N, CA, C and O of each residue as an XYZ file, in Angstrom:
728
protein
N       5.689     69.076     33.437
C       4.945     68.021     32.762
C       4.154     68.574     31.578
O       4.129     67.970     30.506
N       3.505     69.727     31.778
C       2.740     70.347     30.705
C       3.636     70.732     29.541
O       3.247     70.603     28.380
N       4.835     71.204     29.852
C       5.774     71.571     28.788
C       6.160     70.360     27.951
O       6.282     70.462     26.731
N       6.350     69.232     28.587
C       6.721     68.013     27.865
C       5.581     67.584     26.949
O       5.815     67.218     25.797
N       4.377     67.624     27.439
C       3.215     67.246     26.633
C       3.074     68.196     25.436
O       2.849     67.755     24.309
N       3.209     69.492     25.691
C       3.114     70.471     24.591
C       4.228     70.253     23.573
O       3.985     70.322     22.368
N       5.433     69.992     24.038
C       6.551     69.742     23.137
C       6.281     68.493     22.287
O       6.546     68.492     21.085
N       5.763     67.448     22.900
C       5.431     66.226     22.153
C       4.356     66.491     21.102
O       4.432     65.965     19.991
N       3.367     67.295     21.441
C       2.308     67.640     20.488
C       2.889     68.422     19.310
O       2.559     68.142     18.158
N       3.740     69.384     19.588
C       4.357     70.179     18.517
C       5.215     69.293     17.621
O       5.147     69.411     16.398
N       6.016     68.414     18.202
C       6.847     67.503     17.415
C       5.969     66.593     16.563
O       6.258     66.380     15.386
N       4.914     66.063     17.137
C       4.011     65.189     16.395
C       3.387     65.919     15.209
O       3.310     65.376     14.107
N       2.948     67.143     15.439
C       2.371     67.943     14.360
C       3.404     68.179     13.268
O       3.088     68.060     12.084
N       4.610     68.504     13.641
C       5.657     68.743     12.647
C       5.991     67.481     11.847
O       6.159     67.542     10.629
N       6.084     66.359     12.521
C       6.449     65.113     11.855
C       5.323     64.600     10.959
O       5.593     64.060      9.886
N       4.083     64.757     11.373
C       2.962     64.195     10.624
C       2.386     65.164      9.606
O       2.206     64.788      8.448
N       2.098     66.364      9.985
C       1.380     67.280      9.111
C       2.244     68.024      8.107
O       1.835     68.197      6.959
N       3.416     68.465      8.503
C       4.241     69.263      7.605
C       4.599     68.494      6.328
O       4.438     69.041      5.237
N       5.081     67.236      6.423
C       5.357     66.511      5.172
C       4.129     66.363      4.290
O       4.234     66.435      3.066
N       2.962     66.156      4.899
C       1.733     66.036      4.104
C       1.418     67.335      3.390
O       1.007     67.327      2.230
N       1.608     68.446      4.074
C       1.327     69.751      3.470
C       2.310     70.065      2.357
O       1.965     70.762      1.402
N       3.523     69.562      2.469
C       4.534     69.825      1.451
C       4.442     68.871      0.271
O       5.069     69.100     -0.763
N       3.675     67.816      0.414
C       3.508     66.849     -0.656
C       2.674     67.463     -1.780
O       1.650     68.098     -1.526
N       3.117     67.269     -3.016
C       2.430     67.851     -4.166
C       1.658     66.814     -4.973
O       1.056     67.155     -5.991
N       1.663     65.554     -4.538
C       0.956     64.540     -5.310
C      -0.551     64.640     -5.050
O      -1.005     64.781     -3.915
N      -1.291     64.561     -6.130
C      -2.743     64.681     -6.069
C      -3.338     63.445     -6.750
O      -2.855     63.000     -7.791
N      -4.371     62.914     -6.155
C      -5.043     61.753     -6.739
C      -5.654     62.122     -8.079
O      -6.213     63.211     -8.217
N      -5.563     61.246     -9.069
C      -6.228     61.524    -10.343
C      -7.745     61.611    -10.132
O      -8.326     60.755     -9.465
N      -8.375     62.621    -10.685
C      -9.827     62.790    -10.457
C     -10.661     61.787    -11.253
O     -10.213     61.230    -12.255
N     -11.872     61.579    -10.780
C     -12.814     60.726    -11.507
C     -13.023     61.274    -12.909
O     -13.182     62.479    -13.099
N     -13.022     60.384    -13.880
C     -13.193     60.768    -15.282
C     -11.886     60.948    -16.022
O     -11.883     61.016    -17.251
N     -10.771     61.028    -15.307
C      -9.463     61.191    -15.951
C      -8.881     59.821    -16.311
O      -9.318     58.790    -15.800
N      -7.906     59.834    -17.186
C      -7.198     58.596    -17.510
C      -6.380     58.150    -16.305
O      -5.698     58.958    -15.674
N      -6.450     56.879    -15.996
C      -5.674     56.330    -14.882
C      -4.204     56.295    -15.289
O      -3.878     55.830    -16.381
N      -3.319     56.778    -14.428
C      -1.880     56.703    -14.754
C      -1.445     55.255    -14.962
O      -1.734     54.383    -14.143
N      -0.750     55.013    -16.065
C      -0.281     53.642    -16.347
C       0.906     53.336    -15.446
O       1.573     54.242    -14.947
N       1.157     52.059    -15.247
C       2.282     51.623    -14.424
C       2.653     50.211    -14.816
O       1.865     49.480    -15.416
N       3.864     49.847    -14.465
C       4.321     48.461    -14.535
C       5.099     48.215    -13.254
O       6.095     48.884    -12.980
N       4.632     47.243    -12.468
C       5.236     46.916    -11.184
C       5.355     45.402    -11.037
O       4.570     44.661    -11.628
N       6.331     44.936    -10.252
C       6.440     43.489    -10.025
C       5.403     43.004     -9.018
O       5.096     43.681     -8.037
N       4.871     41.815     -9.290
C       3.906     41.180     -8.372
C       4.662     40.318     -7.366
O       5.889     40.227     -7.402
N       3.908     39.689     -6.472
C       4.501     38.797     -5.491
C       5.203     37.610     -6.149
O       6.052     36.968     -5.530
N       4.853     37.319     -7.394
C       5.503     36.230     -8.126
C       6.750     36.698     -8.850
O       7.470     35.887     -9.433
N       7.018     38.013     -8.820
C       8.187     38.569     -9.495
C       7.916     38.921    -10.955
O       8.826     39.375    -11.650
N       6.694     38.724    -11.437
C       6.362     39.038    -12.822
C       5.855     40.482    -12.926
O       5.232     41.006    -12.002
N       6.135     41.104    -14.064
C       5.712     42.486    -14.290
C       4.212     42.529    -14.579
O       3.690     41.739    -15.366
N       3.546     43.456    -13.934
C       2.108     43.662    -14.116
C       1.907     45.114    -14.513
O       2.397     46.021    -13.841
N       1.180     45.335    -15.615
C       0.895     46.685    -16.105
C      -0.604     46.920    -16.113
O      -1.386     45.996    -16.337
N      -0.998     48.155    -15.870
C      -2.416     48.485    -15.940
C      -2.977     48.169    -17.319
O      -4.102     47.684    -17.439
N      -2.198     48.441    -18.354
C      -2.679     48.217    -19.726
C      -3.000     46.743    -19.996
O      -3.746     46.434    -20.926
N      -2.443     45.833    -19.190
C      -2.741     44.399    -19.348
C      -4.201     44.097    -19.052
O      -4.710     43.046    -19.442
N      -4.879     45.012    -18.367
C      -6.254     44.767    -17.928
C      -7.283     45.613    -18.669
O      -8.420     45.733    -18.213
N      -6.905     46.198    -19.799
C      -7.909     46.930    -20.600
C      -9.019     45.971    -20.967
O      -8.771     44.815    -21.309
N     -10.245     46.461    -20.893
C     -11.403     45.614    -21.138
C     -11.979     45.026    -19.856
O     -13.037     44.397    -19.878
N     -11.291     45.228    -18.749
C     -11.766     44.764    -17.442
C     -11.843     45.956    -16.487
O     -11.156     46.962    -16.666
N     -12.679     45.822    -15.487
C     -12.671     46.775    -14.382
C     -11.494     46.439    -13.487
O     -11.201     45.264    -13.267
N     -10.820     47.446    -12.972
C      -9.681     47.230    -12.091
C      -9.939     47.930    -10.759
O     -10.249     49.120    -10.717
N      -9.807     47.178     -9.686
C      -9.851     47.727     -8.336
C      -8.387     47.852     -7.913
O      -7.753     46.868     -7.534
N      -7.865     49.071     -7.982
C      -6.477     49.341     -7.640
C      -6.460     49.923     -6.235
O      -6.818     51.082     -6.023
N      -6.037     49.103     -5.280
C      -6.072     49.596     -3.901
C      -4.666     49.700     -3.336
O      -3.840     48.801     -3.492
N      -4.421     50.812     -2.682
C      -3.148     51.083     -2.028
C      -3.327     50.841     -0.542
O      -4.368     51.171      0.026
N      -2.317     50.268      0.084
C      -2.399     49.982      1.511
C      -1.026     50.200      2.140
O      -0.005     50.088      1.461
N      -0.998     50.513      3.439
C       0.269     50.900      4.079
C       1.325     49.818      4.222
O       2.486     50.053      3.886
N       0.955     48.632      4.713
C       2.006     47.688      5.102
C       1.485     46.256      5.152
O       0.414     45.990      5.697
N       2.266     45.334      4.569
C       1.946     43.914      4.658
C       1.911     43.465      6.111
O       2.629     43.991      6.962
N       1.065     42.486      6.373
C       0.993     41.794      7.652
C       0.727     42.705      8.852
O       1.258     42.492      9.943
N      -0.096     43.714      8.629
C      -0.588     44.541      9.733
C      -2.095     44.301      9.825
O      -2.706     43.886      8.840
N      -2.701     44.549     10.975
C      -4.111     44.153     11.159
C      -5.089     44.719     10.120
O      -5.854     43.958      9.528
N      -5.079     46.012      9.893
C      -6.023     46.601      8.941
C      -5.788     46.126      7.522
O      -6.732     45.844      6.784
N      -4.517     46.039      7.144
C      -4.181     45.608      5.782
C      -4.518     44.132      5.569
O      -4.965     43.736      4.493
N      -4.299     43.327      6.603
C      -4.653     41.909      6.509
C      -6.151     41.728      6.368
O      -6.606     40.901      5.577
N      -6.925     42.493      7.129
C      -8.388     42.397      7.067
C      -8.887     42.823      5.687
O      -9.726     42.149      5.090
N      -8.373     43.934      5.188
C      -8.797     44.425      3.874
C      -8.464     43.406      2.787
O      -9.304     43.104      1.940
N      -7.238     42.875      2.810
C      -6.825     41.876      1.814
C      -7.682     40.608      1.926
O      -8.094     40.039      0.915
N      -7.940     40.180      3.142
C      -8.772     38.986      3.361
C     -10.162     39.185      2.737
O     -10.682     38.286      2.076
N     -10.753     40.352      2.949
C     -12.084     40.602      2.391
C     -12.067     40.633      0.872
O     -12.986     40.123      0.232
N     -11.030     41.227      0.286
C     -10.912     41.197     -1.174
C     -10.750     39.750     -1.656
O     -11.296     39.388     -2.698
N     -10.011     38.922     -0.916
C      -9.818     37.528     -1.287
C     -11.133     36.751     -1.236
O     -11.470     36.037     -2.179
N     -11.858     36.888     -0.160
C     -13.137     36.183     -0.004
C     -14.093     36.562     -1.128
O     -14.871     35.728     -1.591
N     -14.038     37.819     -1.569
C     -14.957     38.303     -2.597
C     -14.449     38.099     -4.036
O     -15.082     38.587     -4.972
N     -13.341     37.401     -4.234
C     -12.798     37.215     -5.588
C     -13.828     36.665     -6.580
O     -13.871     37.151     -7.711
N     -14.663     35.673     -6.220
C     -15.670     35.190     -7.185
C     -16.651     36.307     -7.600
O     -17.092     36.349     -8.749
N     -16.984     37.194     -6.678
C     -17.903     38.295     -6.988
C     -17.251     39.289     -7.945
O     -17.920     39.825     -8.829
N     -15.963     39.536     -7.779
C     -15.257     40.417     -8.716
C     -15.184     39.772    -10.103
O     -15.365     40.445    -11.118
N     -14.917     38.467    -10.136
C     -14.853     37.760    -11.420
C     -16.187     37.840    -12.151
O     -16.212     38.006    -13.370
N     -17.310     37.722    -11.415
C     -18.642     37.842    -12.018
C     -18.855     39.214    -12.644
O     -19.636     39.354    -13.585
N     -18.171     40.213    -12.131
C     -18.336     41.607    -12.595
C     -17.231     42.016    -13.569
O     -17.072     43.199    -13.869
N     -16.462     41.028    -14.067
C     -15.371     41.296    -15.002
C     -14.365     42.289    -14.398
O     -13.912     43.222    -15.061
N     -14.032     42.058    -13.124
C     -13.129     42.956    -12.404
C     -11.977     42.178    -11.783
O     -12.126     41.022    -11.386
N     -10.832     42.835    -11.707
C      -9.665     42.274    -11.026
C      -9.266     43.211     -9.897
O      -9.487     44.420     -9.963
N      -8.681     42.635     -8.872
C      -8.190     43.400     -7.730
C      -6.669     43.389     -7.779
O      -6.048     42.334     -7.910
N      -6.079     44.572     -7.673
C      -4.630     44.722     -7.596
C      -4.303     45.551     -6.355
O      -4.779     46.677     -6.217
N      -3.503     45.002     -5.464
C      -3.088     45.725     -4.271
C      -1.691     46.285     -4.474
O      -0.844     45.642     -5.095
N      -1.447     47.480     -3.953
C      -0.134     48.124     -4.087
C       0.311     48.663     -2.731
O      -0.452     49.326     -2.028
N       1.561     48.365     -2.378
C       2.193     49.003     -1.225
C       3.661     49.227     -1.572
O       4.129     48.835     -2.641
N       4.374     49.860     -0.653
C       5.793     50.124     -0.855
C       6.660     48.944     -0.435
O       7.885     49.003     -0.538
N       6.024     47.867      0.042
C       6.759     46.672      0.474
C       7.399     45.970     -0.713
O       7.020     46.196     -1.862
N       8.375     45.115     -0.423
C       9.124     44.393     -1.447
C       8.329     43.202     -1.991
O       7.312     42.799     -1.427
N       8.822     42.656     -3.096
C       8.244     41.450     -3.675
C       8.268     40.316     -2.648
O       7.280     39.598     -2.492
N       9.390     40.153     -1.951
C       9.497     39.094     -0.937
C       8.494     39.272      0.192
O       7.907     38.298      0.664
N       8.297     40.507      0.624
C       7.316     40.780      1.671
C       5.921     40.398      1.187
O       5.154     39.776      1.922
N       5.589     40.773     -0.060
C       4.283     40.421     -0.630
C       4.118     38.907     -0.732
O       3.044     38.375     -0.453
N       5.178     38.221     -1.131
C       5.126     36.770     -1.272
C       4.791     36.114      0.075
O       3.953     35.215      0.140
N       5.447     36.570      1.145
C       5.183     36.040      2.490
C       3.759     36.374      2.946
O       3.069     35.539      3.532
N       3.337     37.606      2.667
C       1.994     38.045      3.041
C       0.932     37.194      2.347
O      -0.030     36.756      2.978
N       1.108     36.964      1.051
C       0.152     36.152      0.286
C       0.113     34.715      0.815
O      -0.960     34.124      0.940
N       1.279     34.161      1.121
C       1.329     32.793      1.636
C       0.637     32.711      2.999
O      -0.132     31.782      3.246
N       0.903     33.664      3.873
C       0.329     33.652      5.214
C      -1.183     33.844      5.183
O      -1.908     33.185      5.928
N      -1.667     34.751      4.319
C      -3.086     35.102      4.289
C      -3.889     34.317      3.250
O      -5.111     34.453      3.190
N      -3.223     33.501      2.434
C      -3.924     32.730      1.404
C      -4.475     33.601      0.288
O      -5.576     33.360     -0.206
N      -3.717     34.607     -0.107
C      -4.165     35.545     -1.159
C      -3.742     35.031     -2.524
O      -2.609     34.584     -2.707
N      -4.668     35.098     -3.492
C      -4.303     34.678     -4.850
C      -4.471     35.784     -5.879
O      -4.321     35.537     -7.076
N      -4.779     36.996     -5.437
C      -4.784     38.120     -6.373
C      -3.423     38.809     -6.299
O      -2.637     38.542     -5.391
N      -3.149     39.690     -7.249
C      -1.832     40.307     -7.363
C      -1.609     41.414     -6.333
O      -2.439     42.307     -6.163
N      -0.471     41.332     -5.655
C       0.024     42.428     -4.830
C       1.266     42.952     -5.524
O       2.169     42.190     -5.869
N       1.303     44.256     -5.725
C       2.372     44.870     -6.494
C       3.312     45.670     -5.596
O       2.876     46.389     -4.697
N       4.610     45.530     -5.859
C       5.647     46.170     -5.058
C       6.078     47.484     -5.705
O       6.716     47.483     -6.758
N       5.731     48.591     -5.079
C       6.116     49.921     -5.574
C       7.248     50.464     -4.704
O       7.093     51.483     -4.033
N       8.380     49.776     -4.724
C       9.497     50.156     -3.859
C      10.104     51.510     -4.230
O      10.738     52.157     -3.396
N       9.913     51.934     -5.466
C      10.423     53.254     -5.887
C       9.406     54.368     -5.659
O       9.717     55.539     -5.873
N       8.209     54.023     -5.233
C       7.165     54.959     -4.832
C       6.591     55.803     -5.986
O       5.864     56.766     -5.741
N       6.907     55.455     -7.214
C       6.454     56.263     -8.363
C       4.957     56.105     -8.618
O       4.259     57.100     -8.814
N       4.461     54.883     -8.620
C       3.048     54.666     -8.883
C       2.203     55.209     -7.739
O       1.178     55.855     -7.959
N       2.642     54.942     -6.527
C       1.911     55.449     -5.354
C       1.839     56.965     -5.404
O       0.799     57.545     -5.093
N       2.930     57.614     -5.790
C       2.948     59.061     -5.934
C       2.046     59.538     -7.048
O       1.335     60.530     -6.889
N       2.063     58.835     -8.196
C       1.228     59.221     -9.338
C      -0.262     59.165     -9.002
O      -1.067     59.882     -9.596
N      -0.616     58.320     -8.058
C      -2.012     58.204     -7.635
C      -2.310     59.026     -6.377
O      -3.355     58.854     -5.749
N      -1.395     59.912     -6.020
C      -1.625     60.785     -4.866
C      -1.787     60.029     -3.569
O      -2.501     60.474     -2.671
N      -1.128     58.884     -3.463
C      -1.340     58.005     -2.325
C      -0.091     57.786     -1.483
O      -0.024     56.830     -0.711
N       0.897     58.663     -1.624
C       2.128     58.526     -0.852
C       2.047     59.414      0.376
O       1.885     60.630      0.271
N       2.160     58.794      1.537
C       2.180     59.545      2.789
C       3.633     59.617      3.260
O       4.303     58.596      3.413
N       4.097     60.827      3.482
C       5.468     61.063      3.881
C       5.477     61.550      5.330
O       5.017     62.650      5.637
N       6.005     60.716      6.199
C       6.096     61.093      7.611
C       7.508     61.541      7.970
O       7.941     61.407      9.114
N       8.215     62.070      6.989
C       9.582     62.520      7.216
C      10.557     61.379      7.061
O      11.188     61.235      6.014
N      10.686     60.569      8.087
C      11.630     59.453      8.040
C      11.016     58.183      7.454
O      11.742     57.277      7.045
N       9.698     58.111      7.410
C       9.011     56.922      6.914
C       7.982     57.340      5.865
O       7.256     58.320      6.031
N       7.944     56.563      4.777
C       6.923     56.770      3.757
C       6.126     55.479      3.645
O       6.683     54.382      3.678
N       4.817     55.628      3.510
C       3.924     54.487      3.307
C       2.829     54.895      2.317
O       2.592     56.079      2.078
N       2.182     53.897      1.758
C       1.042     54.167      0.895
C      -0.177     54.467      1.764
O      -0.411     53.807      2.777
N      -0.942     55.462      1.357
C      -2.199     55.768      2.033
C      -3.224     54.707      1.640
O      -3.106     54.084      0.585
N      -4.209     54.509      2.472
C      -5.270     53.539      2.184
C      -6.272     54.200      1.230
O      -7.297     54.730      1.656
N      -5.955     54.158     -0.060
C      -6.799     54.728     -1.110
C      -7.142     53.634     -2.106
O      -6.389     52.673     -2.266
N      -8.269     53.779     -2.771
C      -8.662     52.832     -3.818
C      -9.161     53.595     -5.025
O      -9.838     54.615     -4.903
N      -8.810     53.076     -6.209
C      -9.244     53.652     -7.475
C      -9.952     52.561     -8.256
O      -9.381     51.505     -8.528
N     -11.184     52.821     -8.610
C     -11.966     51.918     -9.443
C     -11.802     52.422    -10.873
O     -12.233     53.523    -11.214
N     -11.169     51.591    -11.702
C     -10.817     51.984    -13.065
C     -11.682     51.206    -14.037
O     -11.781     49.982    -13.951
N     -12.314     51.923    -14.970
C     -13.235     51.262    -15.896
C     -12.474     50.538    -17.008
O     -11.261     50.703    -17.137
N     -13.185     49.732    -17.817
C     -12.511     48.949    -18.859
C     -11.775     49.780    -19.910
O     -10.912     49.250    -20.610
N     -12.091     51.056    -20.033
C     -11.402     51.926    -20.990
C     -10.171     52.606    -20.369
O      -9.462     53.345    -21.052
N      -9.920     52.358    -19.081
C      -8.754     52.936    -18.433
C      -8.991     54.287    -17.775
O      -8.041     55.010    -17.473
N     -10.255     54.630    -17.552
C     -10.606     55.894    -16.889
C     -10.907     55.637    -15.409
O     -11.435     54.589    -15.040
N     -10.561     56.609    -14.583
C     -10.871     56.523    -13.160
C     -12.368     56.750    -12.991
O     -12.876     57.831    -13.287
N     -13.065     55.733    -12.518
C     -14.516     55.816    -12.354
C     -14.904     56.245    -10.946
O     -15.929     56.899    -10.754
N     -14.086     55.878     -9.962
C     -14.400     56.201     -8.563
C     -13.088     56.250     -7.774
O     -12.194     55.427     -7.968
N     -13.001     57.238     -6.879
C     -11.838     57.398     -6.009
C     -12.301     57.302     -4.562
O     -13.255     57.965     -4.155
N     -11.617     56.474     -3.799
C     -11.889     56.339     -2.365
C     -10.643     56.808     -1.613
O      -9.580     56.197     -1.729
N     -10.772     57.878     -0.853
C      -9.640     58.349     -0.042
C      -9.900     58.187      1.443
O      -9.037     58.494      2.266
N     -11.074     57.710      1.785
C     -11.403     57.402      3.171
C     -11.941     55.983      3.186
O     -13.078     55.734      2.785
N     -11.116     55.053      3.652
C     -11.432     53.629      3.521
C     -11.500     52.962      4.887
O     -10.601     53.115      5.714
N     -12.573     52.225      5.109
C     -12.697     51.360      6.276
C     -12.371     49.947      5.800
O     -13.159     49.359      5.058
N     -11.221     49.381      6.210
C     -10.823     48.078      5.676
C     -11.824     46.962      5.939
O     -11.840     45.972      5.207
N     -12.652     47.096      6.957
C     -13.626     46.056      7.263
C     -14.774     46.017      6.264
O     -15.322     44.949      5.994
N     -15.142     47.169      5.713
C     -16.322     47.266      4.842
C     -15.984     47.569      3.386
O     -16.874     47.628      2.537
N     -14.709     47.759      3.100
C     -14.352     48.331      1.811
C     -14.678     47.452      0.611
O     -15.186     47.954     -0.392
N     -14.404     46.166      0.685
C     -14.677     45.307     -0.459
C     -16.163     45.336     -0.822
O     -16.517     45.419     -1.998
N     -17.023     45.268      0.185
C     -18.477     45.327     -0.065
C     -18.855     46.672     -0.677
O     -19.705     46.731     -1.566
N     -18.238     47.738     -0.216
C     -18.492     49.083     -0.745
C     -18.097     49.169     -2.228
O     -18.824     49.746     -3.037
N     -16.947     48.594     -2.572
C     -16.472     48.618     -3.963
C     -17.385     47.774     -4.847
O     -17.718     48.180     -5.961
N     -17.789     46.612     -4.362
C     -18.706     45.771     -5.147
C     -20.026     46.489     -5.418
O     -20.554     46.411     -6.527
N     -20.561     47.185     -4.420
C     -21.818     47.926     -4.608
C     -21.634     49.031     -5.645
O     -22.512     49.248     -6.479
N     -20.507     49.725     -5.602
C     -20.243     50.789     -6.591
C     -20.073     50.200     -7.985
O     -20.547     50.774     -8.965
N     -19.408     49.070     -8.079
C     -19.264     48.390     -9.374
C     -20.629     48.070     -9.959
O     -20.860     48.273    -11.150
N     -21.525     47.574     -9.134
C     -22.878     47.271     -9.593
C     -23.570     48.522    -10.127
O     -24.192     48.484    -11.189
N     -23.463     49.626     -9.398
C     -24.083     50.884     -9.844
C     -23.499     51.364    -11.164
O     -24.232     51.744    -12.077
N     -22.174     51.345    -11.259
C     -21.518     51.822    -12.477
C     -21.850     50.930    -13.674
O     -22.062     51.427    -14.781
N     -21.895     49.625    -13.456
C     -22.182     48.723    -14.575
C     -23.648     48.815    -14.991
O     -23.955     48.658    -16.173
N     -24.560     49.066    -14.051
C     -25.967     49.228    -14.426
C     -26.196     50.526    -15.180
O     -27.011     50.588    -16.100
N     -25.461     51.572    -14.776
C     -25.644     52.874    -15.446
C     -24.933     52.888    -16.803
O     -25.274     53.680    -17.682
N     -23.949     52.009    -16.962
C     -23.229     51.949    -18.222
C     -22.205     53.054    -18.421
O     -21.575     53.135    -19.475
N     -22.035     53.903    -17.418
C     -21.045     54.964    -17.519
C     -20.352     55.153    -16.192
O     -20.890     54.811    -15.139
N     -19.157     55.699    -16.251
C     -18.433     56.060    -15.027
C     -19.005     57.348    -14.504
O     -19.361     58.236    -15.279
N     -19.098     57.459    -13.196
C     -19.599     58.688    -12.588
C     -18.454     59.558    -12.138
O     -18.677     60.642    -11.599
């Protein structure tokens, strides 16, 4: 029995940790230019980061449509949409799911902000947010707060989906009061 448990632990470590260690994607640091992208939204229209110059962008990556944590995080961003609008900010969600999956997720959850389909994993990789579990790849739960000039103002790599929208709004307030990205 002990051998089976040890074997399972070794396999789990190999499947989970080795691909992460071999991954070379690194999140863009605060103060750097945010990598540009063009991805399809749930409506099938192309959305580019450059379309939002002059606005704050909350670019959040999440693992999977219609899962509990992702649904909660998206719901909180939806409820707070008026607060983001007051701060001249837009929320863009990104996962590796398809346009059709995003469309169903938005309909089920009542989401009206853009969810972007990164099925080729290029944008997720450019933002250091691709988790490779060997046979399965998903987006890590990371968020990038991008200032109106297109610079990364804040990077979140440890996200609690229940509190994250409030955390981002508080940071937006700090950054806008200081007048500079930190």
